[in-house]
N, C-alpha and C positions, 0 to 999 in steps of 0.2 A: 169914242175918239175926242182928243182935243181940237177945242176950238182954234189953236196957234197952227194946227197943221193946214198946210196949203197946198201942198205939191200932191196932185194927183197923178196916177202912173196909169189910171185907166179909169173910165166912166160908161157903163152899160146904163140898159133900160133898167135894170132893179139894185145894181151893187156898183157902189164905186171902191176903187181899190188904191188904199196909200201903200208909203213907204213902210218897212217893218224897221225893227231895232238894228237889225244886220241884213246883209246882202242877201240872205237865204231865207227871209219872211217877208210876208206881206200882211198889210190889216185890210179885212174886208169889210165893208158899212152896206148893212142891208137897207135900201129905200123904203119908204112906202109907196114910190110911183109904179103904175101899173099900165102895160100897154098889150094891145092885141093886134093881130093881123098884120105884124111887121110894122107895127109901131103906128100904123092908122087911128087906132082908139086909143086915147091916153085917157090915164085918170089916177085918182089916190085910193088906197084900201087903208084906211086908217088902223094901226098898228101892225100893218103887214109885216114891216122890216124887223120889229121885235120875235114877231112868231118865226118868219123863217130862220132868223138866225138861232132862237131857242130849237126849234124842231131839227134844222140841221146839225147843230151841236150835237143833240142827243142820238141822229141818225148814224152821224158819222162814229160818234163813240162806239155806239152798237155794233155797226160793221168792222169795225176795228177788232172786237172781241171775235169776231169770226174770220180774222186774219185777213182782212181787206183792207190793204193799206190805204190810207186818204192824205190829203194836204193838210189835216186840222190839226191845231196844236192846243189852243183852248179860245174860250169865249173871255172876250174881255169886259163887254158889259151888253147891255139890252140889246143894242142893234150890231155891235162891233165883233169880230170874230181874227184871231190871230192865226194864219196858215202858213204853210211853205210856199216858197215863192217856185212855183211849175212854169215851164213852160205848156201852154194848152195845145194838145194836139188838135187840129183843126177838124177833126171827124166826131160830129156828137153821136150818140147811139142813145137809140130809142127803142125800148124794149116794151111789148105789147102784148099782154094776155087775155085783154077782150078789144072788140072792135068799138072804134070811138074816132072823132077827129077825122085828121085828114085821111086816114084807113078806109074811112065809110066813105069818103069822097071818091077815092080813086077808085075803088072797086065794087062800090054799091053794095056793100055791108050794110046789113041792118045796126043801128048802134045797141052795143050793150053784148050782143053774140058772143059767147065766150069761147075763144079760140080751140082749136084741138090742140095746139101747142104754141109756148110762146114764139114771138115773131122779133126777130131783131133786125134793126135797120139802120142804115147810116145816113147824115147828113152834113153835107160840105157847111162847116161852120164860115159864113161870110154873109154878113147882113144886106150887102150891097146887091147880092144875088139872090136873096131871099131862103136861103139856106137849101138849096136845091139835094134831093135825095141822088145818092150815088151808092157804087160798091164797092168791095174790097179793091178791085182791080183798078177803079180811078183811085184810090187812096195811095195805092203803089205807083201808079204812073206819074200823078201830081207829086209825089214825093211828101205825102202827108204823114205815112207813119210805113215801118217795114212789115215784111210779114210776121215775122216774130211779134213784131207790138200788136199786130192787128189780133192774132192767136191768142196773145195775152189778155186783150181786152175783152175778146169773145168769151172768154173764159170767166173773166171778171164778171162781166154785164151778167151772164146766165147765173153764176153762183150769187151774183147781188139779188137778182131776180128772186129767187128761191128763196133766199132769206127773208126779203122784204116782205114778199106774198103771205109766208107763214107767220111775220109780226103782224101784220096788217090784219089778217083774219082772226086772229086772236082777239084782237080789238073790234070786231065785226065792222071791218072794211076791205072792201074789194080794190085791190091794187089794178086800177084798169091800165094805165100805161105811166110811163115815165122817162125822162131824158138823163142822160148820164154825160159828164166830161170828164176825160182824163188829161194829166199832165206828165211831161218829164221833169223828174228833181233827180239829177246825177245820172246815174245808171238804172233809175228806179220808173216804175210808171204808177201815179199814184191818183186815185179818184177824186176829182176836184168840183167846184162848182156849190150846189148846194142839192139839197133833198128836201123838199117843202111843197107846199100847196102851189106853186108857181109851176115847177117841173114837173109834178106827178100829178094824175086823174085819180082822185079819191073818191068812191061812190060809197054809201052805205049798203051794207051787206043786205041787208032785208027791204030797204025802202029804194033802195038805188037813188038815193037824194045825193045829187052832186057837192061835194064839199071841198073844191079848189077853184083854179081860175077861170074855170069854164062858167061860174056864176056871172064873172065880169064879162067873159066874150060875149055870153048869151042875154046879157040884162036879165037875169033870174033874179037879180035883190038878194038879201041877205048875207052878202058879201064877207062882210067883218065876222059875223057870228059864225059862219063856215068854217073860215080858218081859226077862229079859235076853239071850235068843237073839235076839228081836228086834233090841236096842239092837245087839248085836255085828256082826248082819248090816246093817245101816243104817250105824254107823260102823267100816267097815273099812278 
């Protein structure tokens, strides 16, 4: 990203979005900033931006190979990515394969329990409301997405889960759960945001060592090493 660029379209907790070369593109800059618990806990993870950019690049290209359309265009440098300018659908999708995080807190399930089938959840994308959990009927009622869009997103989410679980299993990584965001681009819906240790829970398949942002959330230490390890296992 050129230091001369001063226009910021959006800045979130982990990324900054800048204008692209034309109206259909934007540049995403991945930051080293880390937050947890709705921004209550803040810090930096050295090298995180470059790792998340590299991993998201790899995973978007991998999913494209399975006919999953994404917003990815190209990696520009270590921390910046060029993507299609989508209008984000304000419904965050979470896919769960094992019990962890809020699922354990809500239902008293033991962490690490392998679920009998993947669980799909929706959350309203609204930081001011702490991203509350919703269902598809809320999405329709609040005009967040149409029935056809939700059906398409559901289908893509389960497909992405199947593809990624297999991918990570071959690398001795358990894909515990992960967050997806989708956006409208013309008459298409594209997978957007990122796929990284910030948005996924990764555990070593044998030791169950956590290799994701939970190490930051839970003060487990070894955060930078965990992020590096995931990237090394993915891009090998």
